[in-house]
LUMLUMTI-183668 format. One record per atom (N, C-alpha, C): x, y, z; residue in one letter; atom name. Coordinates in Angstrom, 1 decimal, decimal comma. Layout:
<recs>
<<X Y Z> "A" "CA">
...
</recs>
This chain:
<recs>
<<19,0 -7,1 -32,2> "M" "N">
<<19,6 -6,8 -31,3> "M" "CA">
<<21,0 -5,7 -31,3> "M" "C">
<<21,6 -6,0 -32,5> "N" "N">
<<22,9 -5,4 -32,5> "N" "CA">
<<22,9 -4,5 -33,6> "N" "C">
<<23,1 -3,1 -33,7> "D" "N">
<<23,0 -2,5 -35,0> "D" "CA">
<<24,5 -2,8 -35,6> "D" "C">
<<25,4 -3,0 -35,0> "G" "N">
<<26,6 -2,9 -35,9> "G" "CA">
<<27,5 -2,0 -35,1> "G" "C">
<<27,2 -1,0 -34,4> "A" "N">
<<27,7 0,3 -34,1> "A" "CA">
<<28,9 0,0 -33,5> "A" "C">
<<28,7 -1,2 -32,4> "D" "N">
<<29,6 -1,8 -31,5> "D" "CA">
<<31,0 -2,6 -31,5> "D" "C">
<<30,6 -2,9 -33,2> "A" "N">
<<31,3 -4,0 -33,4> "A" "CA">
<<32,7 -3,5 -34,0> "A" "C">
<<32,8 -2,1 -34,4> "Y" "N">
<<33,7 -1,7 -35,0> "Y" "CA">
<<34,9 -1,2 -33,8> "Y" "C">
<<35,7 -2,0 -33,9> "G" "N">
<<36,8 -1,4 -32,8> "G" "CA">
<<38,0 -0,8 -33,5> "G" "C">
<<38,9 -0,4 -32,6> "F" "N">
<<40,5 0,0 -33,2> "F" "CA">
<<41,6 -0,7 -33,2> "F" "C">
<<42,6 -1,0 -34,4> "S" "N">
<<43,6 -1,7 -34,1> "S" "CA">
<<44,8 -1,0 -34,3> "S" "C">
<<45,7 -1,5 -34,0> "R" "N">
<<47,1 -0,7 -34,3> "R" "CA">
<<47,7 -1,3 -35,9> "R" "C">
<<48,4 -0,5 -36,3> "D" "N">
<<48,8 -1,0 -37,9> "D" "CA">
<<50,3 -1,9 -37,6> "D" "C">
<<50,1 -3,1 -38,0> "K" "N">
<<51,5 -3,5 -38,1> "K" "CA">
<<52,6 -2,7 -38,1> "K" "C">
<<52,7 -2,1 -39,4> "E" "N">
<<53,8 -1,2 -39,7> "E" "CA">
<<54,0 -0,2 -39,0> "E" "C">
<<53,0 0,9 -38,5> "N" "N">
<<53,4 2,1 -38,0> "N" "CA">
<<52,0 1,6 -36,8> "N" "C">
<<52,9 1,6 -35,4> "P" "N">
<<51,9 1,2 -34,4> "P" "CA">
<<51,4 2,5 -33,6> "P" "C">
<<51,7 3,6 -34,1> "Q" "N">
<<51,3 4,8 -33,9> "Q" "CA">
<<50,1 5,0 -34,5> "Q" "C">
<<49,7 4,5 -35,7> "L" "N">
<<48,6 4,6 -36,3> "L" "CA">
<<47,0 3,8 -35,4> "L" "C">
<<46,3 4,1 -35,4> "R" "N">
<<45,0 3,3 -35,2> "R" "CA">
<<43,8 3,3 -36,5> "R" "C">
<<43,6 2,1 -36,8> "S" "N">
<<42,6 2,4 -37,9> "S" "CA">
<<41,2 1,4 -37,3> "S" "C">
<<40,1 1,8 -37,8> "K" "N">
<<38,8 1,8 -37,6> "K" "CA">
<<38,6 0,2 -38,2> "K" "C">
<<38,4 -1,2 -37,5> "K" "N">
<<37,7 -1,9 -38,4> "K" "CA">
<<36,8 -2,7 -37,8> "K" "C">
<<36,2 -3,6 -38,5> "Y" "N">
<<34,7 -4,1 -38,3> "Y" "CA">
<<34,8 -5,3 -37,9> "Y" "C">
<<34,6 -5,5 -36,5> "D" "N">
<<35,0 -7,3 -35,6> "D" "CA">
<<33,7 -8,1 -35,7> "D" "C">
<<33,8 -9,0 -36,7> "V" "N">
<<32,6 -9,5 -36,9> "V" "CA">
<<32,3 -10,6 -35,7> "V" "C">
<<33,1 -10,7 -34,4> "H" "N">
<<32,9 -11,7 -33,5> "H" "CA">
<<32,4 -10,8 -32,5> "H" "C">
<<32,4 -9,5 -31,9> "A" "N">
<<32,2 -8,8 -31,3> "A" "CA">
<<30,9 -8,8 -30,8> "A" "C">
<<29,9 -9,0 -31,2> "D" "N">
<<28,8 -9,3 -30,4> "D" "CA">
<<28,3 -11,1 -29,8> "D" "C">
<<29,5 -11,9 -30,7> "T" "N">
<<29,3 -12,9 -30,0> "T" "CA">
<<30,1 -13,1 -28,6> "T" "C">
<<30,9 -12,3 -28,6> "R" "N">
<<32,0 -12,0 -27,3> "R" "CA">
<<31,1 -11,9 -26,4> "R" "C">
<<30,4 -10,6 -26,6> "R" "N">
<<29,3 -9,6 -26,0> "R" "CA">
<<28,5 -10,5 -24,9> "R" "C">
<<27,7 -11,4 -25,9> "R" "N">
<<27,0 -12,2 -25,4> "R" "CA">
<<27,3 -13,6 -24,6> "R" "C">
<<28,3 -13,9 -24,8> "A" "N">
<<29,2 -15,1 -24,0> "A" "CA">
<<29,8 -14,6 -22,8> "A" "C">
<<30,3 -13,1 -22,9> "Y" "N">
<<30,3 -12,6 -21,4> "Y" "CA">
<<29,5 -12,4 -20,5> "Y" "C">
<<27,8 -11,9 -21,3> "E" "N">
<<27,1 -11,7 -20,2> "E" "CA">
<<26,3 -13,1 -19,7> "E" "C">
<<26,2 -14,0 -20,3> "A" "N">
<<26,1 -15,6 -19,9> "A" "CA">
<<27,1 -15,9 -19,1> "A" "C">
<<28,7 -16,0 -19,0> "E" "N">
<<29,5 -15,9 -18,0> "E" "CA">
<<28,7 -15,1 -16,7> "E" "C">
<<28,5 -14,0 -16,9> "Q" "N">
<<28,4 -13,2 -15,9> "Q" "CA">
<<27,0 -13,6 -14,8> "Q" "C">
<<26,0 -14,2 -15,7> "K" "N">
<<24,6 -14,7 -15,0> "K" "CA">
<<24,9 -16,0 -14,3> "K" "C">
<<25,7 -16,9 -14,9> "E" "N">
<<25,8 -18,1 -14,4> "E" "CA">
<<26,8 -17,9 -12,9> "E" "C">
<<27,7 -16,9 -13,4> "H" "N">
<<28,6 -16,6 -11,9> "H" "CA">
<<27,6 -16,3 -10,6> "H" "C">
<<26,6 -15,2 -10,8> "H" "N">
<<25,9 -14,5 -10,1> "H" "CA">
<<24,9 -15,8 -9,4> "H" "C">
<<24,3 -16,3 -10,1> "K" "N">
<<23,7 -17,6 -10,0> "K" "CA">
<<24,6 -18,3 -8,8> "K" "C">
<<25,8 -19,1 -9,2> "Q" "N">
<<26,6 -19,6 -8,1> "Q" "CA">
<<26,5 -18,9 -6,8> "Q" "C">
<<26,9 -17,5 -6,9> "R" "N">
<<27,4 -17,0 -5,9> "R" "CA">
<<26,1 -16,8 -4,7> "R" "C">
<<24,7 -16,6 -5,5> "M" "N">
<<23,7 -16,7 -4,4> "M" "CA">
<<23,4 -17,9 -4,2> "M" "C">
<<23,5 -18,5 -4,8> "E" "N">
<<23,6 -20,3 -4,1> "E" "CA">
<<24,1 -20,3 -2,8> "E" "C">
<<25,3 -20,0 -2,8> "K" "N">
<<26,7 -20,3 -1,6> "K" "CA">
<<26,1 -19,3 -0,5> "K" "C">
<<25,5 -18,5 -1,2> "L" "N">
<<25,0 -17,2 -0,2> "L" "CA">
<<23,9 -18,0 0,9> "L" "C">
<<23,1 -18,7 0,1> "K" "N">
<<22,0 -19,3 0,7> "K" "CA">
<<21,9 -20,2 1,5> "K" "C">
<<22,9 -21,2 1,3> "E" "N">
<<23,8 -22,1 1,8> "E" "CA">
<<24,5 -21,7 3,2> "E" "C">
<<25,2 -20,5 3,0> "G" "N">
<<25,8 -20,1 4,1> "G" "CA">
<<27,2 -20,2 3,8> "G" "C">
<<27,9 -20,9 2,4> "K" "N">
<<29,3 -21,2 2,6> "K" "CA">
<<30,3 -20,0 2,3> "K" "C">
<<29,2 -18,8 1,7> "A" "N">
<<30,0 -17,8 1,3> "A" "CA">
<<29,4 -16,6 2,1> "A" "C">
<<30,7 -15,4 2,3> "K" "N">
<<30,0 -14,1 2,9> "K" "CA">
<<29,3 -13,4 2,5> "K" "C">
<<27,7 -12,6 2,6> "G" "N">
<<27,7 -11,7 1,5> "G" "CA">
<<28,6 -10,6 1,0> "G" "C">
<<27,8 -9,9 0,1> "P" "N">
<<28,8 -8,6 -0,3> "P" "CA">
<<28,6 -7,8 0,9> "P" "C">
<<29,9 -6,7 0,8> "T" "N">
<<30,0 -5,6 1,8> "T" "CA">
<<29,1 -4,9 1,8> "T" "C">
<<28,6 -4,5 0,4> "M" "N">
<<27,2 -3,4 0,5> "M" "CA">
<<25,9 -3,7 0,8> "M" "C">
<<25,3 -3,2 1,5> "R" "N">
<<24,4 -3,7 2,4> "R" "CA">
<<23,1 -3,7 1,3> "R" "C">
<<23,2 -3,0 0,0> "S" "N">
<<21,9 -3,2 -0,8> "S" "CA">
<<22,1 -4,6 -1,3> "S" "C">
<<23,1 -5,0 -1,7> "N" "N">
<<22,9 -6,2 -2,2> "N" "CA">
<<23,2 -7,4 -1,2> "N" "C">
<<23,3 -7,2 -0,2> "N" "N">
<<23,4 -8,3 1,0> "N" "CA">
<<21,8 -9,1 1,1> "N" "C">
<<22,1 -10,5 0,7> "V" "N">
<<20,7 -11,1 0,5> "V" "CA">
<<20,0 -11,2 1,7> "V" "C">
<<21,2 -11,5 3,2> "S" "N">
<<20,7 -11,8 4,3> "S" "CA">
<<19,9 -10,3 5,0> "S" "C">
<<20,3 -9,5 4,5> "T" "N">
<<19,7 -8,0 5,3> "T" "CA">
<<18,5 -8,2 4,3> "T" "C">
<<18,1 -8,1 3,2> "F" "N">
<<17,3 -7,4 2,5> "F" "CA">
<<15,9 -7,7 2,8> "F" "C">
<<15,4 -8,7 3,6> "E" "N">
<<14,3 -9,2 4,0> "E" "CA">
<<14,1 -8,4 5,4> "E" "C">
<<15,1 -8,3 5,7> "D" "N">
<<14,8 -7,4 7,6> "D" "CA">
<<14,9 -5,6 6,9> "D" "C">
<<15,5 -5,1 6,1> "R" "N">
<<15,3 -4,1 5,4> "R" "CA">
<<14,0 -4,1 4,9> "R" "C">
<<13,5 -4,8 4,0> "R" "N">
<<12,0 -4,6 3,5> "R" "CA">
<<10,7 -4,7 4,9> "R" "C">
<<11,3 -5,4 5,8> "K" "N">
<<10,3 -5,6 6,9> "K" "CA">
<<10,0 -4,0 7,6> "K" "C">
<<11,5 -3,3 7,9> "A" "N">
<<11,5 -2,0 8,3> "A" "CA">
<<11,1 -0,9 7,7> "A" "C">
<<11,3 -1,1 6,2> "V" "N">
<<10,6 -0,1 5,5> "V" "CA">
<<9,3 -0,1 5,6> "V" "C">
<<8,7 -1,4 5,4> "L" "N">
<<7,1 -1,5 5,6> "L" "CA">
<<6,3 -1,0 6,8> "L" "C">
<<7,1 -1,8 7,6> "E" "N">
<<7,1 -1,3 9,4> "E" "CA">
<<6,5 0,4 9,5> "E" "C">
<<8,0 1,1 8,9> "K" "N">
<<7,9 2,6 9,1> "K" "CA">
<<7,4 3,4 7,8> "K" "C">
<<6,3 2,6 7,0> "K" "N">
<<5,7 3,1 6,2> "K" "CA">
<<4,3 3,3 6,7> "K" "C">
<<3,8 2,4 7,6> "E" "N">
<<2,7 1,7 8,0> "E" "CA">
<<2,6 3,0 9,6> "E" "C">
<<3,5 3,1 10,3> "R" "N">
<<4,1 3,9 11,3> "R" "CA">
<<3,6 5,4 10,6> "R" "C">
<<4,2 6,0 9,9> "M" "N">
<<3,5 7,0 9,4> "M" "CA">
<<2,4 7,3 8,8> "M" "C">
<<2,0 6,2 8,2> "R" "N">
<<0,7 6,4 7,6> "R" "CA">
<<-0,5 6,3 8,8> "R" "C">
<<-0,3 5,8 10,0> "Q" "N">
<<-1,1 5,9 11,2> "Q" "CA">
<<-0,8 7,1 12,0> "Q" "C">
<<0,4 7,9 11,9> "E" "N">
<<0,4 9,2 12,3> "E" "CA">
<<0,1 10,0 11,8> "E" "C">
<<-0,2 10,0 10,1> "K" "N">
<<-1,2 10,8 9,5> "K" "CA">
<<-2,5 11,1 9,4> "K" "C">
<<-3,0 9,7 9,8> "I" "N">
<<-4,4 9,4 10,2> "I" "CA">
<<-4,8 10,2 11,7> "I" "C">
<<-3,6 9,8 12,7> "A" "N">
<<-4,2 10,4 14,2> "A" "CA">
<<-3,9 11,8 13,8> "A" "C">
<<-3,2 12,7 13,2> "K" "N">
<<-2,8 13,9 13,1> "K" "CA">
<<-4,1 14,3 12,6> "K" "C">
<<-4,6 13,7 11,4> "A" "N">
<<-5,9 14,7 10,9> "A" "CA">
<<-6,8 14,6 11,3> "A" "C">
<<-7,2 13,4 12,7> "K" "N">
<<-8,1 13,2 13,2> "K" "CA">
<<-8,1 14,0 14,2> "K" "C">
<<-7,0 14,1 15,1> "K" "N">
<<-6,8 15,4 15,7> "K" "CA">
<<-7,1 17,0 15,1> "K" "C">
<<-7,0 17,1 14,1> "S" "N">
<<-7,1 18,0 13,3> "S" "CA">
<<-8,5 18,3 13,3> "S" "C">
<<-8,9 17,5 12,4> "S" "N">
<<-10,6 17,6 12,4> "S" "CA">
<<-11,6 17,6 13,9> "S" "C">
<<-11,0 17,0 14,7> "D" "N">
<<-11,8 17,2 16,2> "D" "CA">
<<-11,5 18,9 16,6> "D" "C">
<<-10,3 19,0 16,3> "M" "N">
<<-10,2 20,5 17,0> "M" "CA">
<<-11,0 21,6 16,1> "M" "C">
<<-11,0 21,4 14,8> "V" "N">
<<-11,8 22,1 13,6> "V" "CA">
<<-12,9 22,0 14,3> "V" "C">
<<-13,7 20,9 14,5> "A" "N">
<<-15,1 20,7 14,8> "A" "CA">
<<-15,4 21,4 16,3> "A" "C">
<<-14,7 21,5 17,0> "K" "N">
<<-14,6 22,3 18,4> "K" "CA">
<<-14,8 23,4 18,2> "K" "C">
<<-13,8 24,1 17,2> "R" "N">
<<-13,7 25,3 17,1> "R" "CA">
<<-14,5 26,0 16,6> "R" "C">
<<-15,5 25,3 15,3> "L" "N">
<<-16,6 25,8 15,0> "L" "CA">
<<-17,8 25,8 15,9> "L" "C">
<<-17,9 24,5 16,7> "A" "N">
<<-18,9 24,7 17,7> "A" "CA">
<<-18,9 25,9 18,4> "A" "C">
<<-17,8 26,0 19,2> "R" "N">
<<-17,8 27,1 20,2> "R" "CA">
<<-18,2 28,4 19,3> "R" "C">
<<-17,3 28,7 18,2> "K" "N">
<<-17,9 29,8 17,3> "K" "CA">
<<-19,3 30,0 16,8> "K" "C">
<<-20,2 29,0 17,0> "E" "N">
<<-21,5 29,0 16,7> "E" "CA">
<<-21,9 29,3 18,3> "E" "C">
<<-21,9 28,9 19,0> "A" "N">
<<-22,1 28,7 20,3> "A" "CA">
<<-22,1 30,5 20,6> "A" "C">
<<-20,6 31,2 20,4> "M" "N">
<<-20,5 32,6 20,7> "M" "CA">
<<-21,6 33,2 19,8> "M" "C">
<<-21,9 32,8 18,6> "E" "N">
<<-22,5 33,7 17,7> "E" "CA">
<<-24,0 33,6 18,2> "E" "C">
<<-24,2 32,5 18,9> "R" "N">
<<-26,0 32,1 19,5> "R" "CA">
<<-26,1 33,3 20,6> "R" "C">
<<-24,8 33,4 21,6> "E" "N">
<<-24,5 33,9 22,8> "E" "CA">
<<-25,1 35,5 22,1> "E" "C">
<<-24,5 35,6 21,4> "K" "N">
<<-24,4 37,3 21,1> "K" "CA">
<<-25,7 37,6 20,5> "K" "C">
<<-26,5 36,5 19,7> "K" "N">
<<-27,7 36,9 19,7> "K" "CA">
<<-28,7 37,3 20,3> "K" "C">
<<-28,4 36,6 21,2> "L" "N">
<<-29,6 36,5 22,2> "L" "CA">
<<-29,1 37,1 23,4> "L" "C">
<<-28,0 37,9 23,3> "A" "N">
<<-27,5 38,3 24,5> "A" "CA">
<<-28,5 40,2 24,8> "A" "C">
<<-28,7 40,6 23,6> "G" "N">
<<-29,2 41,9 23,6> "G" "CA">
<<-30,8 41,7 23,7> "G" "C">
<<-31,2 40,7 23,3> "K" "N">
<<-32,7 40,5 23,0> "K" "CA">
<<-33,4 39,7 24,4> "K" "C">
<<-34,6 39,6 24,4> "E" "N">
<<-35,4 38,6 25,6> "E" "CA">
<<-36,0 37,8 24,4> "E" "C">
<<-35,2 36,6 24,1> "A" "N">
<<-35,6 35,4 23,3> "A" "CA">
<<-35,2 33,9 23,3> "A" "C">
<<-36,2 33,3 23,4> "Y" "N">
<<-35,6 31,8 23,5> "Y" "CA">
<<-36,1 31,2 21,6> "Y" "C">
<<-35,4 30,1 21,9> "D" "N">
<<-35,4 28,9 20,5> "D" "CA">
<<-36,9 28,3 21,0> "D" "C">
<<-38,0 28,6 20,5> "V" "N">
<<-39,2 27,8 20,9> "V" "CA">
<<-39,3 26,8 19,6> "V" "C">
<<-39,4 25,3 20,3> "S" "N">
<<-39,4 24,3 19,6> "S" "CA">
<<-40,7 24,4 18,3> "S" "C">
<<-41,9 25,1 18,5> "G" "N">
<<-42,9 25,3 17,9> "G" "CA">
<<-43,0 26,6 17,0> "G" "C">
<<-42,2 26,9 17,4> "A" "N">
<<-41,6 28,1 16,1> "A" "CA">
<<-41,2 27,7 14,7> "A" "C">
<<-40,3 26,4 14,9> "G" "N">
<<-40,0 26,2 13,4> "G" "CA">
<<-38,6 26,1 14,3> "G" "C">
<<-37,7 25,1 13,2> "E" "N">
<<-36,3 25,2 13,1> "E" "CA">
<<-35,2 26,4 13,2> "E" "C">
<<-34,9 26,4 13,9> "G" "N">
<<-33,9 28,0 14,3> "G" "CA">
<<-34,7 29,0 14,3> "G" "C">
<<-36,0 29,1 14,3> "E" "N">
<<-36,5 30,6 14,5> "E" "CA">
<<-36,5 30,7 16,2> "E" "C">
<<-36,5 32,1 16,3> "V" "N">
<<-36,4 32,6 17,4> "V" "CA">
<<-37,3 33,7 17,8> "V" "C">
<<-38,1 33,1 19,0> "V" "N">
<<-39,3 33,9 19,4> "V" "CA">
<<-39,2 35,0 20,2> "V" "C">
<<-39,5 36,2 20,1> "E" "N">
<<-39,3 37,0 21,5> "E" "CA">
<<-40,2 36,9 22,5> "E" "C">
<<-39,7 36,8 23,7> "I" "N">
<<-40,7 36,7 24,7> "I" "CA">
<<-40,7 38,2 25,7> "I" "C">
<<-41,8 38,6 26,0> "G" "N">
<<-41,8 39,4 27,0> "G" "CA">
<<-40,8 40,1 28,0> "G" "C">
<<-40,9 39,7 29,4> "S" "N">
<<-39,8 40,0 29,9> "S" "CA">
<<-38,8 38,9 30,2> "S" "C">
<<-39,2 37,9 29,7> "V" "N">
<<-38,1 36,9 30,4> "V" "CA">
<<-36,5 37,0 29,5> "V" "C">
<<-35,7 37,1 30,4> "K" "N">
<<-34,3 37,0 30,2> "K" "CA">
<<-33,9 35,6 30,3> "K" "C">
<<-32,6 35,5 29,5> "R" "N">
<<-32,5 33,9 29,6> "R" "CA">
<<-31,9 33,6 30,8> "R" "C">
<<-32,4 32,5 31,4> "G" "N">
<<-31,6 31,9 32,7> "G" "CA">
<<-33,0 32,1 33,7> "G" "C">
<<-34,1 33,0 33,5> "E" "N">
<<-35,2 33,4 34,5> "E" "CA">
<<-36,4 32,7 34,1> "E" "C">
<<-37,2 32,4 34,8> "T" "N">
<<-38,3 31,6 34,7> "T" "CA">
<<-39,7 32,9 34,5> "T" "C">
<<-40,8 32,2 33,9> "S" "N">
<<-41,7 32,9 33,6> "S" "CA">
<<-42,6 32,3 34,0> "S" "C">
<<-43,8 33,2 34,9> "S" "N">
<<-45,2 32,7 34,9> "S" "CA">
<<-46,3 32,6 33,7> "S" "C">
<<-45,6 32,9 32,8> "E" "N">
<<-46,9 32,7 31,6> "E" "CA">
<<-46,1 32,3 30,1> "E" "C">
<<-47,4 32,1 29,4> "C" "N">
<<-47,1 31,0 28,4> "C" "CA">
<<-46,2 32,1 27,5> "C" "C">
<<-45,0 31,3 26,3> "A" "N">
<<-44,3 32,2 25,9> "A" "CA">
<<-44,8 32,4 24,2> "A" "C">
<<-45,8 32,2 23,8> "T" "N">
<<-46,7 32,3 22,8> "T" "CA">
<<-47,6 33,2 23,1> "T" "C">
<<-48,8 32,8 24,1> "C" "N">
<<-50,0 33,8 24,2> "C" "CA">
<<-50,3 34,4 25,4> "C" "C">
<<-49,0 34,2 26,1> "R" "N">
<<-49,4 34,9 27,6> "R" "CA">
<<-50,1 34,6 28,6> "R" "C">
<<-50,4 33,4 28,3> "A" "N">
<<-51,9 32,7 29,5> "A" "CA">
<<-50,8 32,8 30,8> "A" "C">
<<-51,6 32,9 31,8> "K" "N">
<<-50,6 32,5 33,6> "K" "CA">
<<-51,3 31,4 34,0> "K" "C">
<<-52,0 30,6 33,2> "K" "N">
<<-53,1 29,5 33,8> "K" "CA">
<<-52,7 28,1 32,8> "K" "C">
<<-52,5 27,1 33,8> "N" "N">
<<-51,8 25,7 33,1> "N" "CA">
<<-50,8 25,6 32,6> "N" "C">
<<-49,7 26,5 33,0> "L" "N">
<<-48,4 26,4 32,0> "L" "CA">
<<-47,6 25,0 32,6> "L" "C">
<<-46,6 24,6 31,4> "E" "N">
<<-45,6 23,4 32,0> "E" "CA">
<<-44,5 24,1 31,2> "E" "C">
<<-43,2 23,7 31,9> "E" "N">
<<-41,8 24,5 31,6> "E" "CA">
<<-41,7 23,2 30,4> "E" "C">
<<-40,8 24,0 29,2> "D" "N">
<<-40,2 23,2 28,0> "D" "CA">
<<-38,9 22,4 28,6> "D" "C">
<<-38,8 21,3 28,2> "A" "N">
<<-37,4 20,3 28,8> "A" "CA">
<<-36,2 21,0 28,0> "A" "C">
<<-36,3 21,1 26,8> "D" "N">
<<-35,0 21,6 26,0> "D" "CA">
<<-34,5 23,2 26,4> "D" "C">
<<-35,6 24,0 26,6> "N" "N">
<<-35,3 25,2 27,0> "N" "CA">
<<-35,9 25,9 28,7> "N" "C">
<<-35,1 25,3 29,4> "R" "N">
<<-35,6 26,3 30,9> "R" "CA">
<<-35,4 27,2 31,0> "R" "C">
<<-37,1 27,2 32,1> "G" "N">
<<-37,4 28,6 32,1> "G" "CA">
<<-38,3 29,3 31,1> "G" "C">
<<-38,6 28,7 30,1> "V" "N">
<<-39,7 29,0 29,2> "V" "CA">
<<-41,0 27,9 29,1> "V" "C">
<<-41,8 28,6 29,3> "F" "N">
<<-43,3 27,5 29,9> "F" "CA">
<<-44,5 28,0 28,5> "F" "C">
<<-45,4 27,0 28,6> "Y" "N">
<<-46,1 27,1 27,6> "Y" "CA">
<<-47,5 26,8 28,2> "Y" "C">
<<-48,9 27,4 27,8> "C" "N">
<<-49,8 26,7 28,1> "C" "CA">
<<-50,0 25,4 27,8> "C" "C">
<<-51,2 25,0 28,1> "R" "N">
<<-51,3 23,7 27,8> "R" "CA">
<<-52,1 23,4 26,5> "R" "C">
<<-52,9 24,5 26,1> "S" "N">
<<-53,6 24,6 24,6> "S" "CA">
<<-52,2 24,6 23,6> "S" "C">
<<-51,3 25,6 24,1> "C" "N">
<<-50,3 26,0 22,9> "C" "CA">
<<-49,5 24,5 23,0> "C" "C">
<<-49,2 24,2 23,9> "W" "N">
<<-48,3 22,7 24,1> "W" "CA">
<<-49,4 21,6 23,3> "W" "C">
<<-50,4 21,5 23,3> "E" "N">
<<-51,0 20,4 22,8> "E" "CA">
<<-51,2 20,7 21,0> "E" "C">
<<-51,1 21,8 20,7> "E" "N">
<<-50,9 22,6 19,3> "E" "CA">
<<-49,7 22,0 18,8> "E" "C">
<<-48,8 22,4 19,2> "W" "N">
<<-47,4 21,8 19,2> "W" "CA">
<<-47,2 20,3 18,9> "W" "C">
<<-47,7 19,4 19,6> "E" "N">
<<-47,5 18,2 19,8> "E" "CA">
<<-48,5 17,7 18,7> "E" "C">
<<-49,4 18,1 18,0> "G" "N">
<<-50,5 17,7 17,0> "G" "CA">
<<-49,8 17,7 15,8> "G" "C">
<<-48,7 19,1 15,8> "K" "N">
<<-47,9 19,0 14,5> "K" "CA">
<<-47,3 18,1 13,6> "K" "C">
</recs>
């Protein structure tokens, strides 16, 4: 515990008081332990008096037992509030990013379809675009989108204005 380094002290020479000599103090460790024990006992008594309400707390807030629990609760509440704000901000940000991406994809789709006379045909496969004769977006046609038949037409529910003949429709339904 003690290597003896602090057991050396300076003392005044009896014959010449201006001279200080370094001497070994054999009881320095014992005195130090006694002082520490006394401080612990004093602190324990002080805390008991504070809990009983017989003594005032220390002037420093950090040492005041009565405010410690309140400060602890306030810190935890602030931490939770900051966490919730961070989560809300992240959600808002991700929602905005998702909306931005959806708008961008829609604009790209519009650009892709603007110059062409094309529709996404469910029977053509996922994401494939099939060009149709003179049908422009938003217009209706009186012929099948794939075989150009003019009889027994049914409108596609997903793509308004796009028609398929019964034979093409049944062929896609069978896939």
